[in-house]
Each structure stands twice: as C-alpha cells, then as structure tokens.
C-alpha positions in Angstrom: 71.5 272.0 50.4 68.2 273.1 52.0 64.7 271.8 51.8 61.8 273.8 53.1 59.4 272.0 55.4 56.0 272.5 56.9 56.2 274.2 60.3 54.0 271.8 62.3 54.9 268.4 61.0 56.7 267.6 57.8 57.4 264.6 55.6 60.5 263.8 53.6 61.2 260.9 51.3 63.9 258.5 52.6 65.4 258.0 49.1 67.1 261.4 49.1 68.8 260.5 52.4 69.7 257.0 51.2 71.3 258.3 48.0 73.7 260.6 50.0 74.4 257.9 52.6 75.3 255.5 49.8 78.0 257.9 48.6 79.6 257.9 52.0 79.4 254.2 52.4 80.9 253.6 48.9 83.9 255.8 49.7 86.8 255.1 52.0 86.0 257.8 54.6 87.3 257.4 58.1 86.1 260.8 59.4 84.0 262.6 56.8 80.2 262.2 57.1 77.0 263.5 55.7 74.7 264.6 58.6 71.2 265.8 58.5 69.8 268.5 60.8 66.5 270.3 61.4 67.2 274.1 61.7 65.2 277.3 61.9 65.1 279.1 58.5 65.4 282.6 60.0 68.1 282.0 62.7 69.8 278.8 61.5 69.5 277.6 65.1 68.4 274.0 65.9 64.7 273.2 65.7 64.2 270.9 68.7 62.4 267.7 67.7 59.4 266.5 69.6 59.0 263.2 67.8 60.0 261.4 64.6 58.9 258.3 62.7 60.0 256.3 59.7 57.0 255.0 57.7 56.5 252.5 55.0 53.3 251.2 53.5 53.4 248.3 56.0 55.6 249.3 58.9 56.5 252.1 61.3 59.8 252.6 63.0 61.0 255.1 65.5 63.3 257.9 64.2 66.4 258.5 66.3 67.6 262.1 66.7 69.8 264.1 69.0 69.2 267.1 71.2 71.0 269.1 68.5 68.2 268.2 66.1 70.4 265.8 64.1 68.5 263.0 62.4 70.2 259.6 63.0 69.1 257.7 59.9 69.9 254.1 59.1 71.6 253.2 55.8 68.9 250.6 54.8 68.3 249.4 51.2 65.0 247.9 52.2 63.7 251.2 53.4 64.7 252.7 50.1 63.0 249.9 48.2 59.8 250.3 50.4 59.7 254.0 49.5 59.9 255.0 53.2 59.1 258.5 54.4 60.5 260.4 57.4 58.0 262.3 59.5 59.3 264.9 62.0 57.3 267.0 64.5 59.2 270.0 66.0 58.7 270.8 69.7 57.7 274.4 68.8 54.9 274.4 66.2 55.5 278.1 65.4 59.1 277.5 64.3 59.7 277.7 60.5 62.0 274.8 60.2 64.0 273.3 57.3 66.2 270.2 56.7 69.9 271.0 56.4 72.5 268.7 54.9 76.0 269.1 56.4 79.3 267.6 55.4 81.4 267.3 58.5 83.7 265.3 60.7 82.5 265.2 64.3 83.9 261.8 65.4 87.6 262.5 65.8 88.6 259.7 68.2 92.2 258.6 67.7 93.3 261.9 66.1 95.7 264.4 67.6 94.8 268.1 66.9 97.6 268.8 64.5 98.1 270.3 61.0 98.7 266.8 59.8 95.3 265.6 61.1 93.5 268.7 59.6 95.2 267.9 56.3 93.8 264.3 56.4 90.3 265.5 57.4 90.4 268.3 54.7 91.3 265.7 52.0 88.3 263.5 53.1 85.8 266.4 53.2 87.0 267.6 49.8 86.6 264.2 48.3 83.2 263.7 49.8 82.0 267.1 48.6 83.1 266.2 45.1 81.5 262.8 45.2 78.2 264.2 46.4 78.3 266.8 43.6 77.7 263.9 41.2 79.4 262.8 38.0 77.7 265.4 35.8 78.8 268.4 37.8 82.2 267.2 38.8 83.2 266.0 35.3 81.4 268.2 32.9 80.7 271.4 34.9 83.6 271.5 37.3 83.6 275.2 37.3 80.3 275.3 39.2 81.9 273.4 42.1 82.6 275.5 45.2 86.3 275.9 46.1 87.3 274.3 49.4 90.1 276.5 50.9 90.5 274.5 54.0 88.5 273.5 57.1 86.4 275.4 59.6 86.8 274.0 63.1 84.1 274.6 65.8 85.4 274.6 69.3 83.6 274.3 72.7 84.8 277.8 73.6 86.5 280.8 71.8 90.2 280.2 70.9 93.0 282.1 69.1 96.1 281.0 67.2 99.2 282.9 66.3 99.4 281.7 62.7 98.7 283.6 59.4 96.9 280.5 58.0 94.4 280.5 60.9 91.7 283.1 61.5 89.1 282.8 64.3 85.7 284.3 64.9 84.5 283.4 68.4 84.4 279.6 68.6 85.0 278.9 64.9 88.5 279.0 63.4 89.3 278.8 59.7 92.4 276.9 58.7 93.8 277.5 55.2 95.2 274.0 54.7 98.5 273.8 52.7 100.2 270.7 51.2 103.1 271.2 53.7 100.7 270.3 56.5 100.7 266.6 55.3 103.9 266.0 57.4 103.5 268.5 60.2 102.4 266.6 63.3 103.1 269.4 65.8 100.1 269.5 68.2 97.9 272.6 67.9 95.8 272.0 71.0 93.4 269.5 72.7 91.2 267.5 70.3 88.6 267.1 73.0 87.8 270.8 72.7 86.8 270.3 69.0 83.1 269.9 68.3 83.3 269.4 64.6 85.2 270.1 61.4 83.4 271.3 58.3 84.7 272.4 54.8 85.7 276.0 54.5 84.1 277.0 51.2 85.1 280.1 49.3 82.5 281.2 46.9 
C-alpha cells in the first residue's frame, strides 16, 4: 500500500496509521507487525528523514524514526480523536519519496531459526494480512486477496540452502512453507543473521 507524498515536506493524517495499528493490537500477534517506512519512489531505497513532528490543533510532539526511515508511531487513541497529522521532512529535498506500509516480523528474540519457527511466523503474517484486508474484501471478495505462498527472509549477507522449498536471490530467501513444517524444529541457521521476515506473495 503506497501513498505519494510531497518531495520537500509532506503531511499525513494519523488516523490511517491508527486504524492499521488497531488491527495489530486487537490480534494475538507475537511477531507480526505493521511497519511504516519512507522510501524513494524510483529506487524503493530508504528516504533518510531529517525531522518529523506529530501535530494536533493544540499540541506538538516529536516523531521518532530510525536510520532506515521507519516511522515509530505510538498507538494513541487521543491522537486519533484529536485528528493529529504526521509531518516528515526528508534529508534530501530532491528525493521523490512515498510512504510504504510493510507487514513484517523483525523482532525475533526467543525464536530458533527453524522450519517450525517460520511456520509460526508465516501463520501470523497471513492472519494479519487477512485482518488488514478488512471484512468486506476477506468475506465477500476473497478472490481479490493476494495468495501468501510462504515467507521471504532477508539476511544480513547472501546465503544458500540445499532445499527444494527454499530459493535465494542475494540476501533474500523465499521459503515455501508447508504444513509439515509445524513440527519440524531442526535448526536451519543462526537467527541473529535474519533482519526481517515478510510475506511471500504470489500474484
């Protein structure tokens, strides 16, 4: 899901973020999250952020963000009620930036890197993707939903696996998760080398 934004400084309504964060908070998700990034429209690379602010009619709050241009937004009903807006200024004013919503698991503490763990994360990501698609689409227009074949795992450096269910392109490997993985706890590698896990969508 992508929203175009002004290149120099752009403003986004907080309610759109709040609605999606509410879905995550209502669900029982240990690993799956909805994260928000600022990226370059042309290259999809991060748009480094110079500054950010959360504004309401009466108050101003600092916007927290990472060096990967991820917006660290609070889940705050009051900000939603106060019709807050998010103001972001990119470091490079010539960048043509956009807001990108990403469903992912990037906090994997306590997990071993096994097929069983990937099965658990895959189930959570699939459930969150369905929940975010909304009642109308998931119940009445289910055929429009993208099919999640498994998970895409981004590593700190390129890796390879000798498994027909796993294909790798540089630092990203695609795991075709099967039901048999639910009870397969054989370790595949070092979890500390994993940056994030995202849904592998087949269109």
